[in-house]
C-alpha positions as a printed Julia matrix, in Angstrom:
451×3 Matrix{Float64}:
 -26.3   -33.96  16.69
 -25.79  -32.46  20.11
 -22.7   -29.85  21.14
 -22.28  -29.0   24.75
 -22.68  -25.38  26.25
 -22.36  -23.59  29.54
 -25.3   -23.08  31.56
 -25.85  -19.55  33.3
 -28.37  -18.86  35.89
 -30.93  -16.49  34.09
 -32.37  -13.53  35.83
 -35.19  -14.35  37.97
 -36.87  -11.57  39.2
 -34.33  -10.82  42.33
 -30.74   -9.87  42.78
 -28.49  -12.76  42.68
 -25.75  -10.97  43.82
 -23.68  -13.09  46.96
 -26.56  -15.85  45.83
 -25.34  -19.59  47.81
 -25.9   -22.84  45.52
 -28.07  -24.72  48.47
 -28.37  -28.26  46.2
 -28.43  -29.52  43.21
 -31.36  -31.16  41.73
 -29.81  -33.29  38.82
 -27.42  -35.3   39.35
 -24.07  -35.65  36.2
 -25.02  -37.45  33.53
 -28.94  -37.09  34.39
 -31.01  -35.93  31.4
 -33.61  -33.06  32.38
 -36.57  -31.29  30.23
 -37.2   -27.65  29.25
 -38.34  -25.95  32.67
 -37.09  -28.94  35.11
 -35.6   -27.4   37.99
 -32.14  -27.87  38.16
 -30.97  -26.32  41.53
 -31.5   -24.45  44.21
 -30.06  -21.06  45.11
 -30.32  -18.91  48.31
 -30.6   -15.32  47.85
 -30.79  -12.42  50.14
 -34.52  -13.02  50.62
 -35.39  -16.19  49.71
 -34.5   -19.92  48.4
 -35.27  -19.96  44.55
 -35.2   -23.2   42.3
 -33.61  -22.28  39.0
 -35.21  -23.87  35.91
 -33.66  -25.34  32.65
 -34.13  -23.32  29.66
 -34.35  -26.21  27.08
 -34.18  -30.02  27.18
 -30.79  -31.38  27.84
 -28.28  -33.78  29.74
 -25.89  -32.34  33.04
 -22.36  -32.92  31.91
 -20.43  -31.23  34.7
 -21.02  -28.87  37.98
 -18.99  -26.04  38.1
 -20.6   -24.75  41.77
 -20.59  -27.09  44.46
 -22.79  -26.63  47.99
 -22.17  -23.57  49.61
 -20.4   -21.8   46.84
 -21.12  -18.18  45.83
 -22.88  -17.33  42.59
 -20.67  -15.56  40.09
 -22.97  -12.58  38.16
 -23.02  -14.39  34.52
 -20.44  -17.28  34.93
 -21.76  -20.5   34.19
 -22.59  -22.75  37.06
 -22.75  -25.95  34.71
 -21.77  -27.76  31.51
 -24.97  -29.09  29.53
 -25.3   -30.98  26.38
 -28.24  -30.27  24.2
 -29.58  -30.95  20.62
 -28.85  -28.82  18.02
 -26.16  -27.43  15.84
 -23.71  -25.55  17.76
 -23.47  -21.78  16.95
 -20.71  -20.1   15.36
 -17.77  -19.38  17.89
 -17.23  -16.46  19.23
 -14.27  -14.63  20.07
 -13.27  -15.02  23.76
 -15.29  -18.38  23.94
 -13.83  -20.42  27.13
 -12.76  -23.95  26.65
 -15.12  -26.91  27.94
 -15.13  -29.03  30.82
 -12.35  -30.68  31.61
 -11.55  -33.59  29.12
 -14.49  -32.15  26.68
 -14.81  -30.47  23.76
 -14.34  -26.89  23.17
 -17.45  -24.96  23.69
 -19.57  -24.98  20.8
 -17.59  -28.0   19.25
 -19.91  -30.66  18.07
 -19.68  -33.68  19.9
 -18.03  -36.64  17.5
 -16.65  -34.29  15.12
 -13.04  -33.85  14.17
 -11.43  -30.83  15.97
  -8.95  -28.93  13.46
  -4.92  -29.65  13.8
  -3.3   -31.91  16.37
  -2.31  -28.93  18.5
  -6.0   -27.55  18.45
  -7.01  -30.81  19.66
  -4.1   -30.75  22.69
  -5.16  -27.48  23.57
  -9.17  -28.38  23.72
  -8.56  -31.21  25.42
  -6.15  -29.54  28.54
  -7.9   -29.31  31.46
  -7.92  -25.52  32.54
  -5.46  -25.18  35.29
  -5.99  -22.8   38.53
  -3.3   -20.0   38.41
  -1.94  -17.06  39.88
  -3.81  -13.66  39.26
  -1.08  -12.75  37.01
  -1.37  -15.59  35.05
  -5.09  -16.24  34.39
  -6.88  -14.49  31.48
  -8.15  -11.24  31.82
 -11.43  -10.99  33.47
 -11.64  -14.91  34.32
 -13.23  -15.13  37.32
 -11.74  -17.71  40.29
 -14.42  -19.72  42.15
 -14.16  -19.46  45.66
 -16.07  -20.92  48.55
 -18.15  -18.56  50.72
 -15.86  -19.92  53.71
 -12.55  -19.68  52.11
 -13.71  -15.91  50.71
 -14.53  -15.16  54.88
 -11.21  -16.12  55.74
  -9.08  -14.35  52.7
 -10.68  -11.28  53.76
  -9.55  -12.05  57.17
  -6.51  -12.37  56.4
  -6.49  -10.0   53.84
  -5.09  -12.51  51.21
  -6.06  -12.33  47.66
  -8.04  -15.57  46.68
  -7.6   -15.19  42.74
  -3.98  -15.87  43.45
  -4.3   -19.27  44.61
  -4.06  -22.59  43.58
  -7.41  -23.76  44.47
  -7.85  -27.72  45.68
 -11.19  -27.84  45.56
 -13.59  -29.31  42.76
 -12.96  -27.51  39.61
 -10.37  -25.8   40.92
 -11.97  -24.2   43.64
 -10.36  -22.4   46.36
 -11.77  -24.07  49.44
 -10.63  -22.94  53.03
  -7.63  -24.87  53.48
  -6.18  -23.19  50.33
  -6.54  -19.95  52.03
  -5.28  -21.13  55.25
  -2.2   -22.77  53.6
  -1.55  -19.51  51.68
  -1.58  -17.49  54.82
   0.72  -19.77  56.63
   3.03  -16.79  57.56
  -0.25  -15.29  58.98
  -1.11  -18.23  61.79
  -4.88  -17.88  61.56
  -5.62  -19.39  64.87
  -6.7   -23.37  64.26
  -6.26  -22.85  60.53
  -2.78  -23.93  59.87
  -2.49  -27.45  61.49
  -4.85  -29.27  59.35
  -1.95  -29.11  56.45
   0.48  -31.25  58.54
  -2.03  -34.11  59.24
  -0.53  -37.49  58.39
   3.29  -35.92  58.09
   6.31  -37.55  60.12
   7.99  -35.04  62.6
  11.66  -35.79  62.51
  14.47  -34.46  64.39
  17.79  -35.07  62.14
  21.1   -35.19  64.25
  23.84  -32.84  63.52
  26.78  -31.79  65.16
  25.07  -28.45  66.23
  21.83  -30.31  67.76
  18.58  -31.66  66.26
  16.85  -30.24  63.26
  13.48  -30.39  63.48
  11.33  -31.84  59.7
   8.04  -33.03  58.39
   8.25  -35.34  56.14
   5.97  -36.95  53.94
   6.82  -40.38  51.28
   5.82  -40.01  48.15
   2.49  -41.64  47.0
   4.46  -44.3   44.92
   7.79  -45.32  44.0
   9.33  -43.96  41.07
  12.02  -41.57  39.68
  10.58  -38.16  41.11
  13.05  -36.89  43.31
  11.93  -35.51  47.08
  11.65  -31.88  47.32
  13.24  -30.45  50.11
  12.43  -27.37  51.35
  14.37  -24.26  53.1
  12.69  -20.97  54.24
  14.34  -17.91  54.91
  15.43  -15.53  57.72
  13.12  -15.37  60.68
  11.04  -17.75  59.23
  10.02  -21.62  59.92
   9.05  -24.64  57.65
   5.42  -23.48  57.92
   6.29  -20.53  55.24
   6.17  -23.84  52.37
   2.18  -24.93  53.73
   0.79  -24.24  50.21
   4.08  -26.06  48.4
   3.39  -28.72  50.66
  -0.39  -29.04  50.05
   0.24  -29.29  46.33
   3.2   -31.39  46.61
   1.31  -34.09  48.43
  -1.52  -33.66  46.18
   0.67  -34.37  43.2
   1.98  -37.67  45.18
   5.22  -36.2   45.42
   7.68  -36.81  48.24
   8.94  -33.69  50.66
  10.86  -32.33  53.38
  10.78  -29.1   55.13
  13.32  -28.09  57.4
  13.25  -25.52  60.73
  16.95  -24.01  59.75
  19.53  -23.83  62.72
  18.29  -21.17  65.35
  14.54  -21.29  63.57
  11.24  -22.62  64.35
  11.08  -25.78  66.21
  14.99  -26.76  65.67
  17.34  -27.33  68.55
  20.53  -26.46  66.75
  22.13  -23.05  66.51
  24.41  -21.57  63.93
  26.32  -18.44  63.99
  27.76  -18.13  60.68
  26.43  -18.84  57.01
  29.41  -21.29  56.88
  27.81  -23.15  59.76
  24.37  -22.97  58.59
  25.38  -24.8   55.17
  27.37  -27.44  57.39
  24.94  -28.42  59.68
  21.93  -28.66  56.83
  24.23  -30.67  54.92
  24.98  -32.84  57.77
  20.91  -33.52  58.27
  20.47  -34.35  54.22
  22.14  -38.33  54.23
  19.17  -38.85  56.62
  16.71  -38.48  54.29
  18.14  -41.53  52.16
  20.05  -41.38  49.32
  17.78  -40.73  46.28
  17.56  -37.96  44.24
  16.83  -34.42  45.46
  15.18  -31.11  44.28
  16.35  -28.3   46.59
  13.75  -25.45  47.15
  14.97  -22.39  48.85
  13.37  -19.05  49.68
  15.86  -15.92  50.58
  18.52  -17.41  52.86
  17.34  -20.49  52.2
  17.74  -20.19  48.9
  21.56  -19.26  49.13
  21.78  -22.16  51.52
  20.28  -24.58  48.65
  22.52  -23.09  46.26
  26.06  -23.64  48.43
  24.51  -27.23  49.13
  23.57  -28.17  45.69
  27.22  -28.13  44.89
  27.96  -30.66  47.42
  25.14  -33.2   46.32
  26.69  -34.33  42.75
  24.34  -36.88  40.61
  21.63  -36.75  43.89
  20.61  -32.9   42.69
  17.61  -33.27  40.16
  17.18  -29.16  40.47
  17.24  -26.34  41.97
  14.61  -23.72  42.74
  14.95  -20.24  44.35
  12.61  -17.94  45.56
  13.47  -14.15  45.94
  17.13  -15.25  46.33
  20.1   -14.04  48.65
  23.52  -14.14  47.58
  23.2   -12.61  43.84
  23.52   -9.0   44.43
  24.81   -6.26  46.7
  21.94   -4.35  48.39
  19.48   -5.57  50.96
  17.19   -3.85  53.3
  18.86   -3.48  56.44
  16.45   -1.81  58.05
  14.01   -5.09  58.13
  17.01   -6.91  59.62
  17.74   -4.84  62.69
  14.03   -4.23  63.0
  13.08   -7.88  62.98
  16.01   -8.55  65.63
  15.55   -5.39  67.59
  11.78   -4.96  67.71
  10.55   -3.97  71.34
   6.8    -4.34  70.86
   4.41   -6.36  69.08
   3.48   -3.2   66.87
   6.97   -3.1   65.51
   7.58   -6.58  64.55
   4.17   -6.24  62.68
   5.94   -3.12  61.07
   8.84   -5.42  59.87
   6.69   -8.54  59.18
   4.52   -6.38  57.07
   7.07   -5.76  54.77
   7.72   -9.07  53.47
   4.54   -9.6   51.2
   3.09   -7.03  48.7
  -0.4    -6.68  50.32
   1.02   -6.23  53.92
  -0.31   -9.89  55.07
   0.01   -9.44  59.28
   0.29  -12.06  61.6
  -2.04  -12.81  64.44
  -1.72  -10.88  67.34
  -1.0   -13.78  69.61
   1.47  -15.2   66.85
   3.41  -11.72  66.68
   3.88  -12.39  70.47
   5.22  -15.71  70.26
   7.86  -14.56  67.46
   9.21  -12.15  69.47
   9.86  -14.07  72.58
  11.31  -16.59  70.16
  13.66  -14.03  68.23
  14.75  -12.4   71.82
  15.44  -15.88  73.12
  17.56  -16.64  70.58
  18.61  -13.39  69.71
  22.41  -13.37  70.15
  22.63  -16.61  67.71
  20.82  -14.75  65.37
  22.28  -11.26  65.03
  25.34  -13.25  64.53
  24.26  -15.08  61.72
  22.6   -11.64  60.6
  25.95  -10.49  60.62
  27.58  -13.04  58.83
  25.09  -12.26  55.99
  24.68   -8.51  55.56
  26.23   -5.7   57.45
  25.32   -1.64  56.69
  23.1    -2.99  54.18
  25.7    -4.89  52.22
  25.14   -8.66  51.5
  28.27  -10.36  52.62
  27.93  -13.48  50.57
  28.19  -14.48  46.82
  26.49  -17.96  45.74
  26.92  -16.35  41.87
  30.29  -18.95  41.48
  28.23  -21.74  42.75
  25.22  -21.36  41.0
  27.51  -21.13  37.71
  28.97  -24.57  38.38
  26.0   -26.42  38.35
  24.83  -28.84  35.61
  21.26  -29.34  37.18
  18.24  -27.22  36.12
  18.0   -24.06  38.04
  15.09  -21.74  38.1
  14.49  -18.39  40.24
  11.15  -16.57  41.08
  11.36  -13.32  42.16
   8.51  -10.33  42.98
   8.56   -7.22  41.71
   7.66   -5.28  44.51
  10.19   -7.26  47.04
  11.13   -4.71  49.6
  13.5    -6.88  51.29
  16.01   -7.55  48.17
  16.14   -6.07  44.26
  14.34   -8.27  41.82
  17.17   -7.25  39.83
  20.0    -9.1   41.47
  18.27  -12.37  39.58
  19.05  -10.64  36.61
  22.86  -11.63  37.63
  21.97  -15.59  37.26
  24.07  -17.2   34.46
  21.84  -17.02  31.43
  20.67  -20.64  31.02
  18.55  -20.1   34.75
  14.86  -20.09  34.01
  13.65  -16.55  35.41
   9.97  -15.55  36.2
   9.67  -11.76  37.93
   6.09  -11.79  38.93
   4.91   -8.45  39.16
   2.45   -7.42  42.24
   4.33   -9.7   44.48
   6.77   -8.7   47.33
   9.49  -10.82  48.99
   7.25  -14.39  49.4
   6.31  -15.39  46.01
   5.87  -19.07  47.22
   2.96  -17.65  49.23
   2.03  -14.37  47.45
   1.8   -16.34  43.93
   1.47  -19.86  45.06
   0.06  -21.25  41.77
   3.11  -19.39  39.45
   5.59  -20.97  42.5
   4.06  -24.35  41.68
   4.11  -24.49  38.53
   7.27  -22.99  38.41
   8.64  -26.15  40.4
   6.56  -29.06  38.37
   8.55  -27.58  35.2
  11.57  -27.86  36.75
  10.72  -31.28  38.2
   9.73  -32.25  34.41
  13.31  -30.94  32.9
């Protein structure tokens, strides 16, 4: 009889803090003997070989070349001969697709529910959704970039082997920070569109679904003063899942030539552009102002609407942080603009200096039209639009994700939503949950698509 167990690097006489995996010496599926060398680690002092303490078979690697070792965390799953020791409270589940830790290979696993739980692969999730004390594997390059940008890598949805967070995940999550040269990669292979409307062309990025089927196309609508780049993480996840996705730059924003001087014009202009996306089902996704926009447009789609997902939505309550709106419109320096942008996230993530200057120039160039649009949305700290009637009339599934540390729109506004709306109120997250809690956001989106 054999069973599977995690392989933890033993103490080897020198500090392993920050040790980096240089090379694997055994391939998955390959057997090894006791004292055979399994891998090489680079410490502050030298490169050391790590031996096996017993004979067995390497089942799955949990770290790749260049990854940093986490103290007392397993680096692989191995299969060894013998009888599994009794399961201890808090034991982690086994490798994806395999048995639970300590479960004998080839034996029954109890109830059907137990089997399903044991067989379900561990999913990367936001820090708030992870089991207490569970570590997140982050590559050294990703860790360095996250530290430079002020991103909490533990909240990210890792796209690397075994759910590891890699540099691209950090760059996508930090789209708001616009690290030079780091955000272009997620756009590779996407089609650039100019969608004609009576108010001018709307710029968009589109990626077709990997295969034909009933899955809807995700339509992503950003918030006030933003652009489609704020959806980078969502787009990466959607493309990985093979979904079709379209992200728009709203009128007066980003690379769009179209302009809108009121919320009504904004709704009409974006609604004109949607027929160019075909006649298939759509899943609307909106953030803040884009969430109110998505809700208004949703009622016009009829049977085409598959679901509606709203992040920190405008239009469900009264108060709004008017100082943020005015500060964005009238910032006379990059420093003043940075103070306002910092309010968007609980971690106070700031753009690069180069992007701040670019954003301030863009806001100044469109200042008059943006000021009129803002006045139609909020005045003296009071929201001027109410989308609750449209929300109540929708038959499609609706989900709302709101951060409990939102400085722009109070999360309590979400409590006014109809009872059938699924609410997700995330602690430690500000006004941009789709960026700050990417894994939670994506899980909510997937659930909405399955409804």
